C-alpha positions as CSV (number, residue, x, y, z in Angstrom):
1,M,229.8,86.8,53.7
2,A,230.5,86.9,50.9
3,L,228.7,89.9,49.3
4,P,229.2,92.9,47.0
5,A,231.8,95.0,48.9
6,R,229.5,98.6,49.1
7,R,226.8,95.8,50.6
8,A,228.7,93.6,53.5
9,T,227.3,93.2,56.2
10,L,228.7,94.8,59.6
11,S,228.5,91.8,61.3
12,I,229.9,90.5,65.0
13,L,229.3,86.3,65.4
14,L,229.0,86.3,68.6
15,S,227.4,82.8,70.2
16,V,228.8,81.3,73.7
17,A,228.9,77.6,74.8
18,L,228.4,74.9,77.2
19,S,227.8,75.2,80.8
20,S,230.2,76.0,83.7
21,V,232.6,74.2,86.0
22,L,232.6,76.5,89.2
23,G,234.5,77.2,90.9
24,A,237.0,79.5,93.7
25,C,235.9,83.5,94.1
26,A,238.1,85.4,91.3
27,G,241.0,87.5,93.4
28,N,239.7,90.9,94.2
29,P,236.0,91.1,93.4
30,Q,234.1,91.4,96.4
31,Q,233.2,88.4,98.0
32,A,230.0,86.5,99.3
33,Q,228.7,84.3,101.6
34,A,226.7,82.5,99.0
35,P,226.1,81.9,95.9
36,A,222.8,84.2,94.9
37,T,220.4,84.1,92.4
38,S,218.1,86.5,90.5
39,P,214.8,86.9,91.9
40,E,213.1,86.4,88.5
41,P,214.4,82.5,86.9
42,A,213.6,81.6,83.4
43,A,211.7,79.3,84.8
44,P,211.1,77.3,88.4
45,S,213.2,74.4,87.7
46,L,215.9,76.2,86.1
47,P,218.7,77.9,88.3
48,R,219.4,81.8,87.3
49,R,223.3,81.5,85.8
50,G,226.3,83.4,86.1
51,I,229.3,83.8,83.8
52,E,231.8,80.8,83.7
53,L,233.2,80.1,86.7
54,G,235.7,77.8,85.9
55,D,236.9,79.8,82.7
56,L,238.7,81.9,84.2
57,D,242.1,82.5,85.3
58,R,242.6,83.3,88.6
59,K,246.1,83.7,88.1
60,Q,245.6,87.1,86.1
61,D,245.2,90.0,87.1
62,P,241.8,91.5,85.1
63,C,243.3,95.4,85.5
64,V,246.5,93.9,83.3
65,D,245.0,91.5,80.7
66,F,241.5,90.8,81.1
67,Y,241.5,89.0,77.8
68,E,243.6,85.9,79.8
69,Y,242.0,86.8,82.9
70,A,238.3,86.3,82.0
71,N,238.9,82.6,80.1
72,G,242.5,82.2,79.2
73,A,242.0,78.4,81.9
74,W,238.9,77.6,79.1
75,R,241.6,78.3,76.5
76,A,244.6,76.6,77.5
77,A,242.7,73.9,78.3
78,N,240.6,73.9,74.8
79,P,243.4,73.8,72.3
80,I,241.9,74.5,69.2
81,P,240.5,72.1,67.1
82,P,243.0,70.3,64.1
83,S,239.7,71.6,61.5
84,M,239.3,75.0,63.0
85,D,241.0,79.0,62.7
86,R,240.1,79.7,65.9
87,W,238.1,78.6,69.1
88,S,236.3,79.3,71.8
89,R,232.9,79.1,74.0
90,R,231.3,80.7,71.2
91,W,233.1,79.0,68.3
92,A,232.1,75.5,69.8
93,S,228.5,76.6,70.5
94,A,228.3,77.4,66.3
95,E,229.9,73.8,65.6
96,A,227.2,72.0,67.7
97,N,224.6,74.3,65.8
98,K,226.2,72.3,62.9
99,E,225.0,69.2,64.3
100,Q,221.3,69.8,65.2
101,L,221.3,71.1,61.2
102,K,222.7,67.4,60.7
103,T,220.4,65.3,62.2
104,I,218.3,67.5,60.7
105,L,219.6,66.4,57.2
106,N,220.0,63.1,58.7
107,E,216.3,62.6,58.8
108,V,215.2,63.7,55.9
109,S,217.4,62.6,53.2
110,Q,217.0,58.8,54.8
111,R,213.9,59.2,53.0
112,Q,213.6,59.3,48.9
113,D,209.9,59.3,48.4
114,W,209.4,62.6,49.5
115,P,207.1,65.0,47.1
116,K,209.2,66.4,44.2
117,A,210.4,69.9,45.6
118,S,209.5,69.8,48.5
119,V,211.7,71.2,51.6
120,E,212.3,67.9,52.4
121,Q,213.1,66.6,49.0
122,L,215.6,69.5,48.2
123,I,217.5,69.5,51.2
124,G,217.9,65.8,51.9
125,D,218.9,65.0,48.0
126,Y,221.4,67.9,48.2
127,Y,222.6,66.8,51.8
128,A,222.9,62.7,50.3
129,S,224.4,63.5,47.3
130,C,227.0,66.0,48.9
131,T,228.0,63.2,51.7
132,D,228.2,59.9,48.6
133,E,231.9,60.5,48.8
134,A,232.0,57.3,47.0
135,T,229.5,58.9,43.8
136,I,232.2,62.2,44.3
137,D,235.5,60.1,44.1
138,R,234.3,58.5,41.1
139,Q,233.5,60.4,39.0
140,G,236.7,63.1,39.7
141,I,236.5,65.8,37.7
142,A,234.1,64.7,35.2
143,P,231.4,67.1,36.5
144,I,232.6,70.6,35.3
145,A,234.6,68.7,32.5
146,P,232.3,70.7,29.8
147,L,232.3,73.8,31.5
148,L,236.0,73.7,30.9
149,A,235.9,71.9,27.6
150,E,233.2,75.3,26.7
151,I,237.0,77.5,28.4
152,R,239.2,75.2,25.8
153,A,237.7,76.4,22.9
154,I,237.3,80.2,22.6
155,R,238.9,81.0,20.0
156,T,237.5,85.1,19.4
157,P,236.7,86.9,22.4
158,A,233.1,87.4,21.8
159,E,233.1,84.0,23.1
160,L,235.1,84.9,26.0
161,Q,232.6,86.5,27.1
162,R,229.9,84.5,26.6
163,M,232.4,82.5,28.7
164,I,232.4,85.1,31.1
165,I,228.2,84.8,30.8
166,R,227.8,81.7,31.4
167,L,230.2,81.3,34.9
168,H,228.4,84.0,35.8
169,E,225.0,82.3,35.6
170,I,226.2,79.6,38.4
171,A,228.1,82.3,40.4
172,I,231.7,82.1,39.4
173,R,231.7,86.0,39.2
174,V,235.1,86.8,37.1
175,P,236.8,88.7,36.2
176,F,233.8,91.3,37.9
177,G,230.3,90.2,39.0
178,L,227.3,91.7,39.0
179,S,224.3,92.1,41.4
180,S,221.5,93.7,42.9
181,S,221.6,97.0,45.2
182,Q,220.1,99.5,46.6
183,D,220.7,102.7,45.1
184,F,222.6,104.8,47.1
185,H,220.0,108.2,46.6
186,Q,217.3,106.5,46.5
187,P,217.0,103.8,48.7
188,T,213.4,102.4,48.5
189,R,214.4,101.2,44.7
190,V,216.5,98.7,43.7
191,I,219.0,99.0,40.8
192,G,222.3,96.5,39.1
193,E,225.5,97.3,40.4
194,I,228.9,95.8,39.0
195,F,231.7,95.4,41.3
196,A,235.4,93.9,40.6
197,G,236.5,90.6,41.6
198,G,238.8,87.7,39.6
199,L,241.3,87.5,42.3
200,G,242.7,84.9,43.9
201,L,244.6,86.2,46.7
202,P,242.7,87.5,49.9
203,D,243.6,91.2,49.1
204,R,245.8,93.1,46.4
205,E,248.4,93.6,48.6
206,Y,249.9,90.6,48.3
207,Y,250.6,90.7,44.9
208,F,252.4,93.5,45.8
209,K,254.2,93.7,49.0
210,P,257.8,92.7,49.7
211,D,257.4,91.3,52.8
212,S,259.0,88.2,53.1
213,R,254.9,86.7,53.9
214,F,253.7,88.4,51.0
215,V,256.7,86.9,48.5
216,E,255.8,82.9,49.9
217,T,252.2,83.6,50.1
218,R,252.4,84.6,46.1
219,K,255.0,81.4,45.6
220,K,252.9,78.9,47.2
221,Y,249.9,80.4,45.7
222,V,251.8,80.1,41.9
223,A,252.7,76.5,43.4
224,H,249.2,76.0,43.8
225,I,247.6,77.1,40.6
226,V,250.6,74.6,39.4
227,K,249.0,71.8,41.7
228,M,245.5,72.3,40.9
229,F,246.0,72.2,36.5
230,E,247.9,68.9,36.6
231,L,245.1,67.3,38.8
232,A,242.7,68.4,36.0
233,G,245.0,67.0,33.4
234,E,247.9,69.1,32.5
235,S,251.3,68.0,32.3
236,P,253.8,70.2,34.2
237,M,255.5,72.2,31.7
238,R,251.6,73.2,30.8
239,A,250.2,73.8,34.1
240,A,253.8,75.8,35.1
241,S,253.0,78.1,32.0
242,A,249.1,78.3,32.7
243,S,250.0,79.2,36.5
244,K,252.6,82.6,35.1
245,L,249.5,83.4,32.3
246,V,246.7,83.5,35.5
247,F,249.4,85.6,38.2
248,S,250.5,88.2,35.3
249,L,246.5,88.9,34.7
250,E,245.3,88.5,38.5
251,K,248.7,90.9,39.2
252,H,246.9,93.7,36.3
253,L,243.3,93.3,37.8
254,A,245.1,94.2,41.1
255,A,247.1,96.9,40.7
256,A,243.9,98.7,39.5
257,S,241.7,97.0,42.6
258,L,240.9,99.4,46.1
259,D,242.9,98.2,49.2
260,K,240.2,97.6,51.6
261,V,240.4,101.0,53.4
262,A,240.0,103.0,50.3
263,I,236.4,99.8,50.1
264,R,235.6,100.8,53.5
265,D,234.2,104.5,52.0
266,P,230.5,104.4,50.1
267,K,232.1,107.2,48.8
268,N,234.6,105.0,46.5
269,L,231.9,103.3,45.5
270,D,229.2,105.4,44.3
271,H,229.7,106.4,40.8
272,L,225.5,105.9,39.3
273,M,225.5,105.9,35.3
274,D,224.1,105.3,32.6
275,L,224.9,102.6,29.8
276,A,226.4,105.3,27.2
277,S,228.6,106.3,30.2
278,L,229.6,102.3,31.2
279,R,230.4,101.1,27.5
280,R,233.0,104.4,27.3
281,I,234.6,103.4,30.3
282,A,234.7,99.0,29.1
283,P,234.1,99.8,24.7
284,H,235.7,96.3,24.5
285,F,232.3,94.3,26.8
286,D,229.5,93.7,24.7
287,W,227.2,94.9,27.7
288,E,224.1,94.9,25.9
289,G,224.6,91.2,24.9
290,Y,225.6,90.3,28.8
291,F,222.6,92.1,30.3
292,Q,220.2,90.5,27.9
293,A,221.6,87.0,28.5
294,A,220.6,87.8,32.3
295,G,217.3,88.9,31.5
296,L,218.3,92.6,32.4
297,S,217.2,95.9,30.9
298,L,219.0,98.5,32.6
299,S,218.9,102.5,32.0
300,E,221.6,102.8,34.3
301,L,223.8,100.9,37.1
302,N,226.3,102.0,39.7
303,L,229.9,100.9,38.9
304,D,231.6,99.9,42.3
305,E,235.3,100.5,40.8
306,P,235.3,102.6,37.2
307,K,239.4,102.0,37.5
308,F,238.7,98.1,37.5
309,M,236.9,98.5,34.7
310,R,238.8,100.3,32.7
311,E,242.1,98.0,33.4
312,L,239.5,95.4,32.8
313,D,238.5,96.4,29.8
314,R,242.5,97.0,28.8
315,Q,243.3,93.5,29.2
316,I,240.2,92.4,27.1
317,A,241.6,94.0,24.4
318,R,245.3,93.2,24.7
319,A,245.9,90.0,26.4
320,P,245.7,87.0,24.8
321,L,242.7,84.4,24.2
322,A,245.1,82.1,25.2
323,Q,245.9,83.7,28.9
324,W,242.0,84.6,29.1
325,R,241.5,80.9,29.1
326,A,243.9,79.4,31.7
327,Y,242.5,82.2,34.3
328,L,238.7,81.4,33.7
329,T,239.7,77.6,34.3
330,W,241.7,78.3,36.8
331,H,238.8,80.3,38.9
332,V,236.7,77.0,37.4
333,L,239.6,74.9,39.2
334,R,239.4,77.2,42.7
335,S,235.4,77.8,42.5
336,A,234.9,73.9,42.2
337,G,237.7,72.4,43.9
338,P,236.2,72.1,47.0
339,S,233.1,70.1,45.6
340,L,235.0,68.0,43.6
341,S,237.0,64.2,44.3
342,A,239.6,64.0,47.4
343,P,242.7,64.9,45.3
344,F,240.8,68.5,44.2
345,A,239.4,69.0,47.8
346,E,242.2,68.3,49.4
347,E,244.4,70.4,47.3
348,S,241.9,73.4,47.8
349,F,242.3,73.0,51.5
350,S,245.9,72.7,51.8
351,F,246.2,76.4,50.7
352,D,243.2,78.0,51.1
353,E,243.0,76.8,54.8
354,A,246.0,75.1,56.0
355,Y,248.1,77.5,54.4
356,L,246.6,80.9,55.0
357,N,244.4,80.3,58.0
358,G,246.8,77.8,59.4
359,V,244.3,75.2,60.1
360,K,245.4,71.3,60.6
361,E,243.1,69.3,59.0
362,M,239.5,69.2,57.2
363,K,236.3,69.4,58.4
364,P,234.6,66.2,58.2
365,R,232.6,65.2,55.1
366,W,228.9,65.4,56.6
367,K,230.0,68.7,58.4
368,R,230.9,70.7,54.8
369,C,227.8,69.5,53.7
370,V,225.6,71.0,56.4
371,E,227.3,74.0,55.7
372,S,227.1,74.0,52.0
373,T,223.5,73.6,52.5
374,D,222.9,75.9,54.6
375,R,224.8,78.2,52.1
376,W,222.6,77.4,48.7
377,L,219.5,76.0,50.6
378,G,219.4,78.5,53.7
379,E,215.9,79.3,54.0
380,A,214.7,75.7,53.5
381,L,216.9,73.8,55.8
382,G,216.1,77.2,58.2
383,R,212.5,76.0,57.7
384,K,213.2,73.0,59.7
385,Y,215.6,74.2,62.2
386,V,212.9,77.0,63.6
387,E,210.7,74.4,63.6
388,K,212.3,71.9,65.6
389,Y,215.1,74.5,67.8
390,F,213.7,78.0,67.8
391,P,211.6,78.8,71.0
392,P,209.0,81.3,70.4
393,E,210.3,82.6,74.6
394,A,214.0,83.6,72.8
395,K,212.6,85.3,69.7
396,E,210.0,87.4,72.3
397,R,213.0,87.9,75.1
398,A,215.4,89.3,72.1
399,E,212.6,91.6,70.5
400,E,212.6,93.2,74.6
401,M,216.1,93.2,74.5
402,V,216.8,95.5,70.9
403,K,214.1,97.8,72.0
404,N,215.8,98.2,75.5
405,I,218.9,98.4,73.9
406,L,217.7,101.3,71.5
407,L,215.7,103.3,74.1
408,T,219.3,103.4,75.4
409,M,221.3,104.8,72.2
410,E,218.2,106.8,72.5
411,D,218.9,108.2,76.4
412,S,222.8,108.7,74.7
413,L,222.3,110.8,71.8
414,K,220.2,113.3,73.6
415,A,223.1,113.2,76.2
416,L,225.4,113.8,73.9
417,H,227.6,116.9,75.1
418,W,229.6,117.4,71.6
419,M,226.5,117.2,69.6
420,T,224.4,120.6,68.3
421,P,220.9,119.8,68.9
422,E,219.7,120.7,65.2
423,T,222.6,116.9,64.0
424,K,221.3,115.1,67.1
425,Q,217.4,115.6,65.3
426,R,218.5,114.1,62.9
427,A,220.9,111.0,64.9
428,L,217.1,110.6,67.1
429,E,215.0,110.1,63.5
430,K,217.4,107.3,62.8
431,I,216.8,105.6,66.1
432,A,213.2,106.0,65.7
433,T,213.5,104.3,62.1
434,F,215.7,101.4,62.5
435,H,214.2,98.0,61.7
436,V,214.7,95.0,63.5
437,E,214.3,91.3,62.3
438,I,214.5,88.0,65.0
439,G,215.0,85.0,64.7
440,Y,213.8,84.4,60.5
441,P,212.0,86.2,57.8
442,R,208.8,86.9,57.5
443,K,208.4,85.1,54.1
444,W,210.0,82.4,53.4
445,K,212.2,82.1,50.1
446,D,210.7,79.2,47.6
447,Y,213.0,76.6,46.0
448,S,210.7,74.8,44.0
449,S,211.9,75.3,40.9
450,V,215.9,74.5,41.9
451,Q,216.0,70.4,40.2
452,V,217.9,68.2,43.0
453,S,218.9,64.7,42.9
454,R,221.2,61.9,44.3
455,A,223.2,61.6,40.7
456,S,225.6,64.7,40.6
457,F,226.6,67.0,44.1
458,W,227.9,69.8,41.3
459,Q,224.7,69.6,39.5
460,N,223.0,70.3,43.1
461,L,225.7,72.7,43.9
462,A,225.3,75.0,40.0
463,A,221.6,74.5,40.3
464,A,221.2,76.3,43.8
465,R,223.6,78.6,42.7
466,K,222.0,79.4,39.5
467,F,219.1,80.0,41.8
468,Y,220.8,81.9,43.7
469,I,222.3,84.2,41.2
470,Q,218.8,84.4,39.1
471,D,217.2,84.9,42.7
472,D,219.1,88.0,43.7
473,L,218.7,89.5,40.2
474,A,214.7,89.3,39.8
475,T,214.9,92.0,42.5
476,I,216.0,95.1,40.3
477,G,214.0,97.6,38.7
478,K,212.0,96.8,41.5
479,P,211.1,98.4,45.3
480,V,213.0,97.4,47.8
481,D,211.4,94.4,49.1
482,R,212.0,94.2,53.1
483,T,211.2,90.3,53.6
484,R,214.3,88.8,51.9
485,W,216.9,88.3,54.4
486,G,220.7,88.0,53.4
487,T,221.8,85.2,55.9
488,T,219.9,82.2,56.6
489,P,218.0,82.1,60.2
490,P,220.2,78.5,61.2
491,T,223.2,81.2,61.1
492,S,225.2,82.3,64.6
493,D,226.1,86.0,63.3
494,A,224.2,89.2,63.6
495,G,224.2,92.0,61.4
496,Y,223.7,95.9,60.2
497,D,222.3,97.2,56.4
498,P,223.0,101.3,56.2
499,Q,220.2,101.5,53.2
500,L,217.6,99.3,55.0
501,N,219.2,100.5,58.6
502,E,218.0,97.3,59.8
503,I,219.9,94.6,61.9
504,V,218.9,90.7,62.0
505,F,219.9,88.6,64.3
506,P,218.9,85.0,62.9
507,A,217.6,82.0,65.7
508,G,221.5,80.6,65.5
509,I,222.9,83.2,67.6
510,L,219.4,83.2,70.2
511,E,219.8,80.4,71.5
512,P,221.9,78.4,74.3
513,P,224.5,79.2,74.9
514,S,225.1,82.4,73.7
515,F,221.8,83.9,74.8
516,Q,219.8,81.4,77.9
517,Q,216.4,82.3,79.5
518,N,218.2,81.4,82.5
519,A,221.1,83.6,82.6
520,I,220.8,86.8,84.8
521,D,220.6,89.8,82.8
522,A,223.7,90.9,83.4
523,V,225.8,87.6,81.6
524,N,223.1,88.1,79.0
525,Y,223.1,91.8,78.8
526,G,227.4,91.7,78.3
527,A,226.8,88.9,76.0
528,I,223.9,89.0,73.3
529,G,223.1,92.9,74.3
530,V,226.8,93.7,73.7
531,A,226.2,92.2,70.2
532,M,223.1,93.7,69.5
533,G,224.8,97.2,70.6
534,H,227.2,97.0,68.3
535,E,224.7,96.1,65.6
536,I,222.5,99.1,66.0
537,S,225.8,101.7,66.3
538,H,227.2,100.2,63.0
539,G,224.4,102.6,61.7
540,F,226.3,105.6,63.5
541,D,230.6,104.2,62.8
542,D,232.7,105.5,60.2
543,Q,230.3,104.0,57.5
544,G,226.9,103.7,58.8
545,A,227.0,107.6,59.6
546,K,227.2,108.5,56.0
547,F,223.7,107.3,55.9
548,D,220.5,109.4,56.5
549,S,217.4,107.7,58.5
550,E,216.1,106.6,54.7
551,G,219.2,105.1,54.2
552,R,220.1,107.8,52.1
553,F,224.0,108.0,51.5
554,N,224.0,111.6,52.5
555,N,225.7,114.1,55.1
556,W,223.5,114.6,57.8
557,W,225.9,116.4,60.0
558,S,227.1,119.9,60.6
559,E,230.5,120.4,59.8
560,Q,231.5,120.9,63.1
561,D,230.0,118.0,64.6
562,L,231.4,116.3,61.3
563,R,234.8,116.9,62.7
564,E,234.5,116.3,66.3
565,F,233.3,112.8,65.0
566,Q,235.7,111.9,62.9
567,K,237.9,112.9,66.0
568,R,236.6,111.1,68.4
569,G,236.7,107.9,65.3
570,A,240.6,108.9,65.1
571,C,241.4,108.2,68.7
572,I,240.2,105.1,68.5
573,A,242.0,104.1,65.0
574,D,245.3,105.3,66.5
575,Q,244.6,103.0,69.8
576,F,244.3,100.4,67.4
577,D,247.3,101.6,65.2
578,S,249.3,100.4,68.3
579,Y,247.9,96.9,68.2
580,F,250.5,94.2,66.9
581,I,249.8,90.8,66.6
582,E,253.7,89.7,66.9
583,P,256.7,91.8,65.9
584,G,256.2,94.1,62.9
585,I,252.8,92.9,62.6
586,H,250.1,95.7,63.7
587,H,246.5,96.5,63.2
588,I,245.7,98.7,60.6
589,G,243.3,101.4,62.4
590,K,241.5,103.0,60.1
591,L,240.4,99.4,58.6
592,V,239.1,98.4,61.6
593,L,237.5,101.5,62.7
594,G,234.2,100.8,61.6
595,E,234.2,97.5,63.8
596,S,235.6,98.7,66.6
597,I,233.5,101.4,66.9
598,A,230.6,99.6,67.4
599,D,232.6,97.4,69.9
600,F,233.7,100.4,71.9
601,A,229.6,101.5,71.7
602,G,228.2,98.3,72.1
603,V,229.9,97.9,74.9
604,Q,229.1,100.7,77.2
605,L,224.9,100.6,74.9
606,A,224.2,97.1,76.6
607,W,225.7,98.4,80.0
608,R,224.3,101.4,80.0
609,A,220.8,99.2,78.6
610,F,221.4,96.8,81.7
611,K,221.2,99.2,83.9
612,K,218.4,101.1,82.9
613,S,216.5,97.6,83.3
614,R,217.1,97.6,86.7
615,G,216.3,100.9,87.6
616,G,220.1,102.0,87.6
617,Q,221.2,99.7,90.7
618,V,223.8,97.2,89.7
619,S,224.9,97.0,93.5
620,E,222.6,93.6,93.7
621,P,222.4,90.6,93.8
622,I,226.2,89.5,93.9
623,V,226.5,85.9,92.4
624,D,228.8,83.5,92.5
625,G,231.2,86.4,94.1
626,F,231.0,88.8,91.7
627,T,228.8,91.4,91.7
628,P,226.4,92.4,88.9
629,A,228.9,94.5,87.0
630,Q,232.1,92.1,87.4
631,Q,229.6,89.3,85.5
632,F,228.8,92.1,82.5
633,F,232.3,92.8,81.7
634,I,233.4,88.9,82.4
635,A,230.5,87.7,79.9
636,W,231.4,90.8,77.5
637,G,235.3,88.5,77.9
638,Q,234.2,85.1,77.6
639,V,232.0,85.3,74.4
640,R,234.8,87.7,72.2
641,G,237.8,85.6,73.4
642,D,238.5,83.7,71.2
643,S,242.0,81.9,70.7
644,I,243.3,82.6,67.0
645,R,245.9,80.4,65.0
646,P,248.5,82.8,63.8
647,E,248.3,82.5,59.9
648,T,244.7,84.3,60.7
649,Q,245.8,86.5,62.5
650,R,248.3,88.0,59.9
651,R,245.3,87.5,57.5
652,M,242.7,89.2,59.5
653,I,245.7,92.3,59.8
654,Q,245.5,92.9,55.9
655,V,242.1,92.5,55.2
656,D,239.3,91.7,57.9
657,P,237.5,94.6,59.1
658,H,237.9,92.9,63.0
659,P,240.0,93.5,64.8
660,V,241.9,89.9,66.0
661,A,240.0,88.9,69.4
662,K,242.5,89.6,72.2
663,Y,242.6,93.8,71.2
664,R,238.3,93.0,70.5
665,V,238.3,92.7,74.5
666,I,240.8,94.8,75.8
667,G,240.7,98.0,73.7
668,P,237.0,99.0,74.8
669,L,237.1,98.0,78.2
670,S,240.4,99.9,78.4
671,N,238.4,103.0,78.0
672,M,235.5,102.7,80.6
673,P,235.4,103.9,83.6
674,D,233.2,101.6,85.2
675,F,235.6,98.6,84.1
676,A,238.2,100.3,86.1
677,Q,235.5,101.1,88.7
678,A,234.0,97.6,88.9
679,F,238.0,95.3,89.3
680,R,239.3,98.2,91.4
681,C,241.5,99.1,88.8
682,R,244.2,101.7,89.8
683,A,244.7,104.5,87.4
684,D,248.0,103.2,86.1
685,A,247.0,99.9,85.8
686,P,247.2,98.5,81.7
687,M,242.8,97.8,81.3
688,V,243.2,101.9,82.5
689,R,244.0,104.1,79.6
690,P,245.0,107.8,81.2
691,P,242.2,110.5,80.4
692,A,244.5,112.4,77.8
693,L,244.5,108.9,75.7
694,R,240.2,107.8,76.6
695,C,238.3,107.5,73.7
696,D,234.9,107.6,73.6
697,I,232.0,108.5,70.9
698,W,228.3,107.4,72.4
């Protein structure tokens, strides 16, 4: 999800998939004479189901490598599809979800007599224009030719700035972006926020690090820029010259940008100022004209990265207009490329997916079009999805589980031995004000102003992008609207917003098999329950803990408690610093700290909530030869057990706040005595961290 850095939702992707293949009992779990069932089936006709037995790699010892044990057999039998950068049952489920969306879109796109601006007309015509490959290929570069001509015509700084405004209107937010944001200090009001952007590589470090993999990436990136310019009609010589101008300008901007670790600290992004202060930082940009074009009258706003803006101002003043023309042309090509004719789409794929992520082939056209419809008309498509595929029972059960896990978090906070009563009271106040959104928004977005036809996919995409920008900016200067969602209902994802103190679980994650009405409680709590605990605990990770119960960026900790909290977080960061994906490349503990705290707490909270739901008893029944405790932990290992391409892992290590799947599985569990007890692990087993090194927060 591409949101401004300080507003990025901290999320865990979850969904499990498909039916299990029964197999023999595990080596060391307790044996049962026959598989038992839970006493409360979801429906009389459906037996209660446990973990996916056929996914277990029984050659592995769960106390040595639980990642391989939990679903190594499934990964061995199900290699990553050529069009994916990772794969597991949960990713298979997410892709199957797109088949459901395809069914909806195929149905509505077959008719062309829907009422104008109706949900069916909008998503049907958008999808039909996207899947019309013949027309898209015939049009070639023509859909964006007017934009490119406007850029070529730039001859003055004023024209350059007008072009930046023009691109921002269709969500090409370079070299910076403007969005709405809650005020860090008055979270009930929405203000404008300017954030850094304009880089074509995944992170600032890609422009500078001397390691061979970064050197190679820079060469590949420049070659990719050259190829895209050539496809746009430039000669090889002019394309090569343009690529050097683009890379040079981006390198200047990258040098002034915060790195991924620094971005994770809210204090580095907290710069509320009036327009006079903004003008002093960047005097060569016409801010009055910019905000007037955006339809805004602002007295103050937040500037995420002042250093970046100062450097941008220098480049506006000093860089030749020819360099700016090359830069803006490149970012139009980069943004529009996947939506244009086959040569552009294929070249975009070759760098963004094939090279950076190791993906072997493009997704089929229909799937890319489903994803685009969900991305830009998501609540329109989501209404149809919820009507067809989201049962009320799933919403009710999810709400019940979240309530139980919130109560468990409350219990955990009350029982903390290291937190003083004053800080503990503020933490409990934060839990008491948690807001929960399940399934779909209470108020649907109105897309009726978006002009969609079957004539041009790019025009439809541009119209949807323009609506997205206008819809966002229209909230500035108004009170926070809690009915607005930042994700779409079909999304197989979940998130937490620290300023809203809100967790969101869309319908797309609350469907079989990741969330099953007929699964035993141990499995549901081990899978979706951990996700719920994960999102709740984001309110108390190294970022969320800096916001109080009302969403203010405010230190509510005593000095003593804060030191202890940071010490416990450092334990987790150090643990992940030691996890290598290959020789010489390891996790950056401080980058993945928030997600790792949430994983640690998520597993613990879900485990305690599961026990709470059973009155503290988890010894019976045994299902398929596994105790409830074993079922719970295996469910976590299976829901998180992704295969990930090496190229994707290398990119994740540098830019992603989530650890790779293997260490998300084994990291938290290796610190849990309950896990070791469930699988009868020896004290010196690899999956058991020594007490002196064991990490624990909540």
